[in-house]
C-alpha positions in Angstrom: 19.0 16.7 -1.3 15.6 15.9 -2.8 14.0 12.8 -1.3 12.2 10.2 -3.4 8.8 11.2 -1.8 9.4 14.9 -1.2 6.9 17.7 -1.5 5.8 18.6 -5.0 3.4 21.2 -6.4 -0.2 19.9 -6.0 -0.9 20.2 -9.7 2.3 18.3 -10.6 1.5 15.7 -8.0 -1.9 15.1 -9.5 -0.7 15.2 -13.1 2.0 12.6 -12.4 -0.4 10.2 -10.9 -2.9 10.6 -13.8 0.0 10.1 -16.3 1.1 6.9 -14.6 -2.4 5.4 -14.8 -2.8 6.6 -18.4 0.5 5.0 -19.3 -0.6 1.6 -17.9 -4.2 1.8 -19.3 -3.3 -0.5 -22.2 -2.9 -3.3 -19.6 -6.3 -2.6 -17.9 -9.5 -4.3 -18.7 -11.2 -0.9 -18.3 -9.2 2.3 -18.2 -9.4 3.9 -14.8 -8.5 7.2 -13.1 -8.2 8.3 -9.5 -11.1 9.5 -7.4 -10.1 12.6 -5.5 -11.7 13.4 -2.2 -10.8 16.6 -0.3 -11.4 15.4 3.2 -10.2 18.7 4.9 -8.5 21.8 3.7 -5.1 20.1 4.1 -6.0 16.4 3.4 -6.7 14.8 0.1 -7.6 11.1 -0.5 -6.6 9.6 -3.9 -8.1 6.2 -4.6 -8.3 4.0 -7.6 -9.6 0.6 -6.6 -10.7 -2.5 -8.6 -8.3 -2.0 -11.5 -8.0 -5.2 -13.4 -4.6 -5.6 -15.1 -3.6 -8.2 -17.7 0.0 -9.0 -16.7 2.9 -9.9 -19.0 2.4 -13.5 -18.0 -1.3 -13.4 -19.2 -2.9 -13.3 -15.8 -5.6 -11.0 -14.5 -4.6 -9.2 -11.3 -6.8 -6.7 -9.3 -5.0 -3.7 -8.0 -6.2 -1.2 -5.4 -4.3 2.1 -4.8 -5.0 4.5 -1.9 -3.0 7.5 -1.0 -3.3 10.0 1.9 -2.0 13.3 0.7 -1.1 16.3 2.9 -1.7 19.7 1.3 0.4 22.7 2.2 -1.3 25.9 1.1 0.8 28.4 3.0 1.9 29.9 -0.4 -1.3 30.2 -2.4 0.8 30.6 -5.6 2.4 27.2 -5.1 0.2 24.8 -3.2 2.2 21.7 -2.4 1.4 18.0 -1.8 3.1 15.1 -0.3 2.1 11.5 0.3 1.8 10.8 4.1 0.1 7.4 3.9 -0.5 4.8 1.2 -1.7 1.3 0.4 -0.9 -0.6 -2.8 -2.5 -4.1 -3.0 -2.5 -6.7 -5.8 -4.6 -9.9 -5.6 -5.9 -12.6 -7.9 -9.1 -14.7 -7.5 -7.2 -17.9 -8.0 -4.5 -17.2 -5.5 -5.7 -14.4 -3.2 -3.4 -11.6 -2.1 -0.2 -11.4 -4.1 1.6 -8.3 -3.0 0.9 -5.4 -0.7 2.8 -2.3 0.3 1.4 0.0 2.9 2.4 2.6 5.4 2.3 1.9 9.1 -1.1 1.7 10.8 0.0 2.0 14.4 2.6 4.1 16.2 4.0 0.9 17.7 5.3 -0.1 14.3 7.5 3.0 14.1 11.1 3.3 15.0 12.4 6.3 16.9 12.2 9.5 15.0 10.5 7.8 12.0 7.5 9.4 10.4 4.6 7.0 10.1 4.8 6.5 6.3 8.5 5.7 6.1 9.4 2.9 8.4 7.3 -0.2 8.5 6.0 -1.4 5.2 4.5 -4.7 4.3 5.4 -6.8 1.3 3.2 -9.9 1.4 4.0 -12.5 -1.3 1.5 -15.4 -0.9 2.2 -17.0 -4.3 5.2 -18.7 -2.7 3.1 -19.8 0.3 5.2 -17.6 2.6 4.2 -14.3 4.1 7.0 -11.8 4.3 6.8 -8.6 6.2 9.8 -6.4 5.3 10.9 -3.1 6.6 11.7 -0.8 3.8 14.3 1.9 4.4 13.1 5.5 4.9 11.8 7.0 1.7 12.5 3.8 -0.4 8.9 2.5 -0.7 7.9 2.3 -4.3 6.1 4.9 -6.4 2.9 3.7 -8.0 4.6 3.1 -11.3 7.2 0.9 -9.7 4.5 -1.1 -7.9 2.5 -1.6 -11.1 5.7 -2.7 -12.9 6.4 -5.2 -10.2 2.8 -6.6 -10.5 2.9 -6.8 -14.3 6.3 -8.5 -14.4 5.9 -11.0 -11.6 2.4 -12.2 -11.7 
């Protein structure tokens, strides 16, 4: 059974991420794309920070997206990629932080047998004045497009 955040070909992985940002560019003050930094042979950092979105409610929200990507190049004809860590953050100058999803930072946040990017995720919603830290079930954390949709619809 294919998992929500399973391995994909590297080129498909990168293409999907670029398509998502292109799709939402009409809501951006200035259209943005990911910066790609190959840290090691098997580790890629994708970042797109400081995106200003104009939400459905007419507000301006800053979004920062960072993804740690593992590269599997055992088969040179089909190099694969998978997200192993991430941070999605939305904030507003008037309110401060609105919403954040991220992978666990410390092994103590992990449950038995859980990989670090699938167990303890944060959803901070300060607009209500309450901070919530929610555990999201394995492999159920949002894709970037789901996060952007949540920001556009709710803020």
